[in-house]
Each structure stands twice: as structure tokens, then as C-alpha cells.
N, C-alpha and C positions, 0 to 999 in steps of 0.2 A: 559577499559582504557589501551591502548597499545601505544607503541612508546616511543622514547627516548627524552631527553631534552638536548639541547646545551646551555651551560651557558658561557657567555662572560663577564669578568670583569677584569680590570687591577689591582685591589687591591687584593693582595694575600690573606689577612685574610678574606675579605668578600667573595671572590670566594670559598675559602675552606669551610667556614661556610655554605654557600648556598648549595654547593655540598653535604656536609654531611647531611644537613637537608633533602634534596630530597632523598638521598640514604637510610636514616633511614625510610623514608615514603614508601620505596619500588619502587622508581622511578629511572629508569636508567638515568644517567647524564654523559655528556662529557664536561669538563671544558676547557676554553681557556683564555689566558691572553690578547689576542688582537683579533680584528675583522678581521684582514687581512686573506683572503682566506677562512673564515668560510662560506661565501655564496656559495662556490663551493661544500660544503657538503650537501646542501639543494636543493631539487628539488620539482616539484609539486606533486610527489607521496610520498615524505618523510612523515612519519607518526608522527613526533614529534612536539615539541614546542621550540621556540627560546626565551631565557631569556638573555637580554643584558643591560649593563650599557649604559647610553647615552653619557657621556663625557669620552673619552679615547684617548690616543695618537694614531696618525695614523688615521685609519678608525673609524669614530664615530659610536655610536649605531644607530643613525638616518640614517646614510648612509647605514649601514648594513641592517637595516629594509627596506629601499628603494629598495635595491638590491634583497632581498628575496621576497618582495611583488610583485616585477616586474615579478618574476618567478611564484609566486602563491599568488594572492591577498587574498586567504582564509587562509593563514598560520598564526596561532596565534603567536603574538610577545608580550612578556611581558617586559616592560621597567623598569629599575632601575634608579632612579633619585634622585639628591640632592634637598633640599628644594627650592632653587632658580630656579630650572628647572621645577617646576610643571606646569606653563603655557605652556612651551614647550611640556611637556608630554601630556597635555590635547589636544593640537593641533595635536600631533602625533596620538592620538587615533582617532581624526576626519579623519586623513589621512590613517587609517587602522590598528593601533596598537590595540591589544586585551585588554591590561590592563597595569597599571603602579604601581610601588611600590616606595614610598618615604622613603629614608633613614632617620633614622634607622627603620627597620621594623622587627617584630617578625617572626621567622621561620615558624610558622603555617600559617601566612598570605601568604608567598611565596608558601608553599605547597598547600594551598587552591586555589590560583590563577592558579598554574600549573595544578592541577587536573581538574579544570574547563576548562582550555585551551585544555588539552588532550582529554577531553570528546567532545569538539567542533570539534577538529581535526578528531577524530574517526568518528563523525557524518558526517562531510564533505566528507571524503574519502568513507564512506559506501554509501552515497547518490550518489556520482559520479559513484561508481561501479554499483549501481542499474540502474542509467540512462544509463550507457554504455550497460548494459545487455539488457535493453528495446530497446535501439536504434539499437542494432545489431540483434535483434530478427527478425525472418521471419514473414510474415503476419499471419501465423497460431500461432506462438509463441506469437505475440502481442495480438492475440485474446484470447489465452489460456495460460496465463503467468504461469511460474513455471519452476524450474530447478531440482526438485526432480525426482527420477527415475520413480515414478508413472506417473508424468506429461509427461515425455519424452516418455514413452510407450503409453500413451493416444494419444499424437500427432502423433506418428508413426502409430497407429491403424487407426486414422481418415484419415491420408494421404492415407493409403492402401485402406480403404473402399470407400473413395471419388472417387477413380479411377474406381470403379465399378458402376453399376446402381441399385444394389440390395437394397431392403428395409432394414432398420436398427432399432433395438430396443435399446433405450438408457435408462440405469438404473442409478438412482442416487437419493440421499436424497434431501429433499426440500432445495432450495437455492444453490445446488451444481453446477448449470450451465448447465442444460440439454438443454435449448434453445440455449445457446451459442455453445454447441457442435453440435447441429443440424444446426445452421447457418454456422458453420465451415465446416461441411460436404457438405453443399450446395455451399459455396463459393469456395471450392477446387474442385468441380465437374465440369463436362462439362455442367451442367445446370445453372451455375452461372449467365448467362445473362438473365435468365427467372425468374419468380416469386418464392419467398419463402413465402408460405402462412401458417401462424400459427393459430391453434385453440386450445383452452383449453377445453377439454371435460368435465372437472369438473366445469367450470364456466358458462355453458349454461343451461338454464332450459330444462328439458327432452322433453318438448313440442316443443321446437324450434330446437333442435340439428339436427334432421333429415333434416328439411328444410335448415338449415345452411350448412350441409354437401352436400346434394344431389340437393338442389334447388327445385323449384316447378313450375308448370304450373298455369296459371290463373284459379281461381275457385277450386284449389286443396283442399282448406279448407276455412273456414270463414275468410274473411279479405285478402285473396290472390287475389288481384285485377289485378296483372300483373305478368308476368314471372319473376322469380328470378334465376340467375345463382348461383349454390352452390359453396362452397369453394373448393371442389375437382375439379370441372370443371374449376374454376378460376385459379387453380394451373397447368392447362394443359401445359405441356412442362417444368415445373419446379419441385418444391419440396413441398410436403404437410407435415407439422409437426403437429402431434396429441399429445398434451401434456396431461398428466393424463389419458392415455388410459384406465386405470383400472376403471375410472368413467363412461365409455360409457355404456349405457343401453344394456341389453342382446339382445333385439330384433334388435338393430342396429349393434351389433357385427357380426351377420350373413350377413348383407348387406355389411359391411366393408370387410368381408372375401371374398365375391363375387367380390368386387372391386379389391382386391389384386390378385385374381386368374384370372379374366377376363379383367381387366383394362377397365371397362365400368360401367356407372351409369344409373339409371333410375330415373329422377326427380319425385317428388311427383305429382300425378295427370297425369303422362305421361305414355306412353306405349312403346315408342321406346328407345332402348339403345343408350347412347351417349358415344362413345369411348373417353378415356382419356389417355394421356401419362404423367404419374405422378410418381415420386418416393416418397414413404411413409416413413417417419421417425416417429416412435412412442416412447413416453417417459413415464416412470412410476417410481414412488417412492416405489411401492409395489412389492412383489414377486408374479409374475403372475402365476408361477407354483403352489404356495400354494393356491392362489385364484381359480385356475382351479380345484385343488383337492377338494376345498370346494364348488364347483359348482357356484362360483361367477364370473367366467370368462370362456368364451368358450375355451375348450381344443384345438379345431381345429384352432381357431384364434391364440392361444398362440404358437402352433407349426409353424404356418405360419409366425408369427413375429419373432420367436426365431431362425433365421438363422444367421444373423450377429448381434452381440451384442457389445455394448460399455458400460462399467461400469465406472462411474466417481468416483474417490477416494474422500472420505469426507475430508474436510480441516483438521480435527484433525489428520489424518494419514499422512499429509504432511506439518507439521508446519514450516519446514524450508522455505517454500514458502511464509509464512505470511509477512515478512518484505518487500519483493519485491512487493507483491500484495497491501499491505497497502499503501506504498509510491506511487505506481502507481495510486491508487484511490484518494489519497490526492491531487496529481498533477492534476488529471482530475477535481476534485471538485474546486480547486483553479482557474483553467482556466475557468470553467463554470460560477462561481460566481464572477469572476473578483477580486479575493482575492490575497494578496501578497503570493507568493509561500512559503510553509511551509516545513521545513526539520524536519522529525520525529526523535527525540532524541533516541540514542541507548537504554537507559533504558526503554523507552516506547515500542520500537520494541521487546525487550526481554520480557517485561511483556505481550505483545500481544501474543507471542508464547506460553505462559502458559495457555491461554484460550482455551477451547475445541471447540468453534464455532459450537454449535448445529444448527445454521442457516446457516452454511457454508459460501460460498463466498458472498452471499447476505447480511448476517449479518456483515461481514467484510467491505463490501462496504458502508453500512450505517454508521458504526462506523467511517470510514475514512472521510465521508462527514461531520459528526458532528465535528470531530477533525479539519478539514479544516475551518469550519465556526466558530471555537472558542467555541464550545458548549461542549467540553470535549469528553468523550467516553461513556456517558450514564451510564447504570447500569452494565457494564461488570465487572465480578468478576474474577480477574486473580490472586487471592491469591494462594500460593502454599506452600507445605511443603518440605523443603530440607532434603532428606534422605541420602545425600552423606556426611554428616558431620562426623567427627571422632567419631568412636564408632558405627556408623550405625543407630543411632536413629534419630528421627525427631528433627530438629533444630528450629522448630517453624515457623509460617507463615512469609513470606517476606512482605515488605510493599505492600499495595494494589496498583493497577494501579492509583487510584485517588490520593493517597499520593505521588507516584512517579511523576505524572503529575504536582501536585502543587509545588513540590520541583523544578522541571525543569522550570516551569513557573516563579517561583521566581528568579531563576538564570538568565533566559532570560531577565527579566525586569531590574534586577540589572546591567547586562552587557550592555544593551541598554542605560541605564542612564549614565553609565560610558563613553560609546563610544560617547555620544552626550553631554558631559559636563554638565550633569544634566538638559539639556534643555527639559522641558516637551513636548513642541510642536514637536521638532525633534524626541523625543522618541516615542510618540504615533503615529506619522506619519510613522516612520520606522517600528513599530510593526503592523501597519495596523489596529489600534483600535481607538475608540473615546477618547477624553480627559477624559470624565466621566468614561469610562471603565478602563483606566489606573489608575486614582485616586482611584477607587473602589478596584482594585486589589492591589495597593500599601498599602491601608488601611488594606486589608485582610491579607497581608503578613508582615505587620509592616515595610515596606520599607520607610525610611525617606530620604529627599533630603537636602543636605547642601546648603542653599540659598546663601551662600557667594560665592559658585562656580557655581551656576546656571546661565545659559546665558539667561534665560527667562526674 
């Protein structure tokens, strides 16, 4: 929660009391006796919150709100109102105000409203920054998102290797994005207009992989009624991606070695060599040198592949990329499933950064899809122990991601109800959920609606 508060009220005693309450809560505040000229201090990149009385001499609080929302419709404005102005304040919330406080109000109510407003402002500005970063990214950056030094070096290496026509060995854990790196190498190369052919060596039965790779002639084996072009020949002129190369049977490894050396294949049941112009990208999650030493992978094939190497950093080593990636995947899921765009709250992004992501980017993408569809984040465990507390000892586990999500969801529902005058229909439509879902969640969080102010 960062950013200042601008407080505007013409009543000296109330302005002083409100300013003191905010300062005691650790919130920076700048107080003004009138609204004249205040809008000039606020722009669309201003990180704070505006708290203003409605009725004041000169420029009114509503006029001030209108001016600042014209500059930035997402700026949180908290209105202070007398009892007779409540209907006016409700209408102002429908016009874009964040919240309103009816005089007299306890100081903790003001502090709570301002804290929630600052959280929202922080969220809005962070998501704007993420969208800007994604929008300004190059084609390679958009395919391989990330601003950490590891990702910058990875993209630089891919750009360098793509300019050559040499074969490349891609090393990375499960879910790290090995195929995405392979496609990036292909798309940045001179072969981009030709085929990218991917085959998972670990997903094919051993009895089929040779035919799948090299093709076959009619009668080559039982059931081979007609000629079949293999995947290597199909990739002629383009790029062949062999994923899980460590799973390739030993007898086929020598044949692949021959392809790499001679750039020619012999289909099953055939005698003549078929020349192929293909770039081979191989990927593995295993240490091929260790497998070679153990006799489980051909040493000569390992050295033939180990010329240009790309190592993909695991997500746990670049956790600062998690917010950018997660928001990106949430946006993609919302677009794909025609959902209302979802802004990920900063506390959730912070909690996500504490997770180790053993499944890497694939696990993160699945979590983002669940979040976008309103299904939470599954069984992610992002509990952590704070060892930076005074004295150096553990301060105990922080709230789990599930607890933080529930707190944020409760706030979002409460804010939406306030913003829509307790109209259930407008609220569940704005949140993009069904009426039943809204009622169920309100019951879960103990949220009650004052029917006297409801517009339903």
C-alpha cells in the first residue's frame, strides 16, 4: 500500500481530526481547506487517493471528483457527506466515486476506507504497468515474457542462435517452456515460413516411433498398406523439434545421428536415401551427459547435439517475473472464455511469488486459468515464514493464499455492492457471476444488504 492521500474539507476541526487519524495509521496525508486547484495536483499516474467533503464553498466535492475522474476514471475518490446528502453520495458512487462516509463517522472507518482505496489504486497502477510492458514487448518478448536478467539473457541467446542454422539442444525442467523456446528459435529464423514439426519422443510407443520419424514404404510391416512420409521428411525446409530426446530408444539414436550427420533418411522398407534440409531442435529435462555415462544415451549423439545449448531457468529462480506472467495468462483466459477482465490484487501477486512452482510456467498458467474462471487457485501452498522480523527469528506463517483470496473477494463484493447502491442485479452483473453465486458468497462471508437502501 503506497501513495499519499489528499484530504479536502472546509471544516477545520474535521479536517484536522481526519488528517491525524490517517497519520496515526501510517498514511501520508496532505490536507486542504478548499477544492480550488486541488485537481491540478492529481494526474493519471498519481498513486494516491482523494478524500473530499461534498458541500464546500467555491468548488464542491462533486465538481472536484468530476475533474479528477476526467483525468483518470480509475482514481479512488472517497466522499464525506452529511445525512441529507446520502442519496447524492449514492448517485456519485454510480458516477465513479469509490466510497462515501456519512458524518459523524469513527476514525477507523475512514482509515479502513482509505486503506482499501489505496490497495485498489496500487492494483490499477501495477496492472497498467504490466499491460504497458506487454504492449511494448517485441515479438520474442511477448512469446517469452519476463524482465529478470535470466530471461533477458535467454532471449539474447535465442536471437543469436536463430540467426544460425545450427542444431540446438534445449534443456529445462518439466513445464519450463521448452517447446515455446523451440518455436521462438524457429519464428526468429530464416525458416519461419516453412513447417515447424514437433514430436514427443516419450509419448510414442516404441513400435511406432521409427515409422513416425522416418516414414515407411508399402509392405514395410504388417498393416503398412501405403507409403507414409515421416515427420523428418515432412519438416523438409523447416524445423524439427524432438521433445524428450532422452526417451528415444537406443537403436533409433544411431539412425538420428546419421540424419544429423548426412541430412538424409531411409524410410522403413526402402533402400534409397531421401535428402532432407531440416534444422533439428532437441529438448530434454534430463542431464544427457549423466545418461551417457550410465550407458542410457549414446555418447556420440550427445556430443553431436551438445554444440549450441539453451538452458531455460526454472520459475523459482525468477520469481519477480511471476506477476507479469500471471496477469498475462489471466488476461488470455478471460479473453478466451469471454469472461469479464480480472485485475489480480497485489496481495495475491505477492503470495504467488512465495510459491516455488515445481511445475514451472505450465503450473502458473493453469493457476491463472482457474483464477480467471473464478475457481480460486487450487491447492497452491504459498505459506511462508518471515525470517526478517526483529531478532532474526521466525515470525510465524503468513496468511495462506486461500485466506488472502477470501479476504480480497469479500472486499471486492462489498465494494461492488456499495458502488451499485446495494442493487443485487447490478452487482452480480458487474462482477460477472450469477445471482446464486453472489448470494452464496455473501452468505459465506456474512455480508448483509440494507434493504432500505437497495435499489432492487
